[in-house]
Each structure stands twice: as C-alpha cells, then as structure tokens.
N, C-alpha and C positions, 0 to 999 in steps of 0.2 A: 566405156568399150575401146576396144582397140582402134587405132588409125586403120582406115583401110586403103589401099592403092588407090589414086586417081583415076585409072582405068578401070575400075571394078565397079558395078551397078547394082549389085546385091550383097546382101550379109546374111548370116545367122546367127539370130539374138538368144544366148543361151543361158540355162540357170531361172529360169521364170518359174513364176508359180502356176501349178494347174490349175484349171477352171475359172481364169481371172482375167478380167477385160484390159488391154492396155492397146495404148495407142502410142506413134512412133514418129520422132522427128529427123531430119538428116541434117546436118551441118558441113559445110564446105570450108578447108582451110587450106591455105598455101603457106609462102614462109613471111609474108605479111601480114597474116593474123586470120581469125575467124570470121565467116561471113554469117549473115543471118541464118535462123533456121527454117527448114521449110515449114509448110502448114501442117499439122497434126495429121496422121494417117486416119483412116476410119478405125472405130474400135476393132478390135479383134479378141476374141477369148480362147485361150488355151485351151487343149482338150482334156480333159477329166482325167482323172487319175485315183487311185486306191490310196484313201485316206491315210497319211503316215504319223500326225499327231493324236496323241493320247488324252483323255479327259485329266485334268490334274484335282489335287485335293479330294481325291476319292474318300470318302468317311461314312460315317452316318450314325445309326445307333435310336434308341427310344422308341417310338411308337407304341404299339397296343400289344397284349399278349400273343403267341404265333405271330408275330411280324418280325420281318427284318427290313429295317429301312437302310436305304444307302444312297448317299447324295457324292455328288462331282461336280465340277465346274464346266459348265458347256464349252465346247470348240468353237472359236470364233468363225464367222460364215468363211472367210479368206483361207482359212486353214481348212474346210472340208472336202475340197477336192475333187467334188462333182455333184451332180443331183443324186436324192435317193438317200440324201444324208440320216444317219441315226446311231444307236448306240447299242453293243451290245455287252451285258451282264453278266458276268461268270460270278460263282457263289458255290462254297461247300465249308460243311462243319470242320472247323479246326480238327486235323486228326485224317480226316477223310480224304480218298484218293478219286473220287466222282464229283466233277464240276457240274452242276446245274447252270445251264445256259438261259438267259433271258432276252429277248429282241425287245428295245424300246424305238417305235418307229418316228420318233418327235425330234425335228431339229433344237426345240428349246428346252428338251427334256433336261433336268439338273438331278430328278430324283424317282426312286423306283422301291416299291414296297412288296418284298415277298411274303407271302402268307402262305404259313403250314401248319395247320394243328399241331403235328409232331414235334415243333419247335419248342424247348424249354427256355423260359425265361433267365435272360442275360447269358448265353451261349453264345462262344465266339464264332467268328464264322470269317474265313477267308476271302475276299472280294478284292475283285479286278473287274475294269470295265473298259471297253474297246469301242472302236469306230466301225462303221460300213457305210458304203457308198454304191451305187448301181456299178460301179466297177469292182468291188468286192469287200474282204472284210481288209481292217488293216490293223493298226499298232495297240496293244493292250498295257494298259497302267500296268506300275509294280501293283503287288499285293499288298492290300491293306486288312487289318484286323477290324471287325464291327461286331458288337453286339446286338442279338436281339431286344426286341422289347422286354420290360419287367412286369411282373406280376402285380396285382392289388396284394398289400399286405393281409396276411391270412390269420394272423394273432393278432391280440388286443393289446396294448402296452399293462402292465401290472405293476402293482403297489400304487395305486392312486389315491392319494390323499389330499385333505383341503385344510387349510388354516384361516380361522376368521382374524382378519387384519384390522377391519373397520368395522362401522356400520353399513357401507356399500362397496367393502373389498373383500375377498375371499383369493387365496392364496393356493392353487392347485399345481399338486406336484406327482410325478409318476416315473417309474424306471423305464429307459427308451428301449425301445426295440433292436436285441442285437440285428448287424449287417449279417445277410443271409443270402448266398451268392444264386440261390434258385428265386430268393423273389426280390432283390434289390435293395437299391438303398431308400432309408423313409425320408421323405423330404419335408414332412411339417407332420402335426398333428393339430386336432381338431378338439376343442375342450366343449361337451354338451352340458347342458343342465337338464337331466329328465323330468 
C-alpha cells in the first residue's frame, strides 16, 4: 500500500475480493524506520458481487442412451463472490440456434445430466457453463463440444468360427463390428458357450 501522510487518520483499501473476510493493521514510519504494527482490526467481510470467474475444464460425454453428461471444474469458494452460488448450464445441438438452460443450485456441483428421449446416440452438443449468486448471473465459459451417450450395439458380430487348438483350448474368431456414428464404439466382445 502507498505511504499515507502523517496527518491522515483513514485510508481506503482498494482491489479487494468481494465477499471475503479481511483484517487490517497499521504501521507508523518515519525517517528512522518502521514501528511495530497495530493489533489486527476486527474481521470485516467485503460486500457480495456478481461472480466473474466461469468454471473451467467444461467437458463430458458418456452416460446412457438419451443422456448428455456435462462436467466442469467447480469454482473455489473465494471466487464465488456471495451467497446463493450455483451454476447455469447452457446447451444446444450443434448447428441449432436455440439454447436450453438448466440451473444447478449446488455449490459443490461438478456435473449435470440432461435427459431427453429425442437425443440420438453420439450427437454433438455445444455446451457452456456459467455461474450465479444472489447478486445475479455472472460469466459463462467458452463453448465446448460434448457428445451424447452411446447406444448398445444393435447387431451381432458375423463370421464367428472356432478352431480346436488342444484338448482344453479352442480359438474363436469373428469379424469386428464396424464403427457406426449412431451406435458408437465397440469397447469389447463377450464370447459365450451355448
């Protein structure tokens, strides 16, 4: 802080964070040096303000059919700027002009699941997550692309064949299922004995 004239008995402290408790001390100085600091003042909380820091690492994906899972890094308490803090989730299908808005009224929230039977598997959505508190709505994150949940495979592998290797082993082979944008990635196969 700047040095204050010796005849001045008050000062305004600037650039403090909203809704944070502070305590202050005063130190006297002269040409000889700096004296001992005063005892700390009583704790004083600054006034609340609209939050200005948006969530980071907005992403998501996965989930079940007809779901869009959205995740983010929660905003720390010291950046929430007031009581009644929560998140605003904005989403729209890629190419659409209309946003769907959802409010997540939990300070600790880091995930939102949007469910809608009309969502086709692996559909891209534009997503942004913002913040609010009792003072109003704050900043929104930049747009991220998140894909809706996949569907279970609808077709079986073809060309299954078995080759006896020994008295206790059989090698089973098949043609893999091709990737399908509406169905998703095949993560594995299960070999069953009828």
